[in-house]
C-alpha positions in Angstrom: 0.0 0.0 0.0 1.3 3.4 -1.0 1.8 6.2 1.5 -0.8 9.0 1.2 0.3 12.0 -0.9 1.1 15.1 1.1 -1.0 18.1 0.2 0.6 20.6 -2.1 1.6 23.8 -0.5 -0.7 26.7 -1.1 0.3 29.1 -3.8 0.9 32.5 -2.2 0.9 35.7 -4.3 1.9 39.2 -3.1 -1.7 40.4 -2.6 -2.1 37.6 -0.1 0.6 39.3 2.1 -1.3 42.6 1.7 -4.8 41.0 2.3 -3.5 39.4 5.6 -2.1 42.6 6.9 1.6 41.6 6.7 2.2 44.5 4.3 0.5 47.9 4.2 0.3 49.0 0.5 1.2 51.2 -1.2 4.6 51.0 0.2 8.2 51.3 -0.9 10.0 47.9 -1.2 13.8 47.8 -1.4 16.6 45.4 -2.1 20.4 45.6 -2.1 22.4 44.6 -5.1 26.2 45.2 -5.6 26.1 47.4 -2.5 23.4 49.7 -3.9 19.9 50.1 -2.4 17.2 49.8 -5.1 13.6 50.7 -4.6 10.2 50.2 -6.2 6.6 51.0 -5.2 4.5 48.0 -4.2 0.8 48.9 -4.9 -2.3 47.6 -3.3 -3.0 45.3 -6.3 0.4 43.6 -5.8 2.2 45.2 -8.7 5.7 46.8 -8.5 6.3 50.2 -10.1 9.7 51.6 -11.0 10.4 54.5 -13.3 6.8 54.3 -14.6 7.2 50.6 -15.5 4.7 48.2 -13.9 5.6 44.6 -13.1 3.2 41.9 -11.8 6.0 39.5 -10.7 8.4 40.2 -7.8 11.2 38.4 -9.7 10.7 40.2 -13.0 10.5 43.5 -11.1 13.7 42.8 -9.2 15.6 41.7 -12.4 14.4 44.7 -14.4 15.1 47.2 -11.7 18.6 45.9 -11.2 19.2 45.9 -14.9 17.9 49.5 -15.3 19.8 50.8 -12.4 23.1 48.9 -12.6 23.2 47.5 -16.2 23.4 43.9 -14.9 21.7 41.2 -16.9 21.8 37.4 -17.3 23.2 35.7 -20.4 20.5 35.3 -23.0 18.1 37.6 -21.2 17.4 41.3 -21.3 17.4 41.5 -17.5 18.9 39.8 -14.5 17.4 36.5 -13.4 16.9 36.8 -9.6 14.5 35.6 -7.0 12.4 38.6 -6.2 10.7 37.0 -3.2 14.2 36.9 -1.6 15.4 40.2 -3.0 12.6 42.6 -2.1 12.3 43.7 1.5 9.6 45.8 3.1 9.2 47.6 6.4 6.4 45.7 8.2 3.8 47.2 10.6 6.0 46.0 13.5 8.8 48.3 12.2 11.1 45.4 11.1 12.3 44.9 7.6 11.6 41.4 6.1 11.9 39.8 2.7 8.7 38.9 0.8 9.9 35.3 1.2 10.0 35.6 5.0 6.5 37.0 5.0 5.3 34.3 2.6 6.7 31.6 5.0 5.1 33.4 8.0 1.7 33.3 6.2 2.1 29.6 5.2 2.9 28.6 8.8 0.0 30.5 10.3 
């Protein structure tokens, strides 16, 4: 007899973090790359805005912001391939800065 399959983890999107009060939007998110602090605006609909460009994915937003600001890109791509969930940080209601990945993990464990 086979062991029962474990349930798949829930798919979390950025608006889930906002809807559960882990992030107050709109807010500035930031990340550090090559020693430089880079920022974007995270809106209430979960999109990231930088220099008038709107991105729906945290990873695409991070890669494009890094490329626009620092000129860094991945081979074969027009922008840097990076995990935006781990790159972007936000000041939380408790005053601490956390990555989106940390907040996603917090939501999944609650």
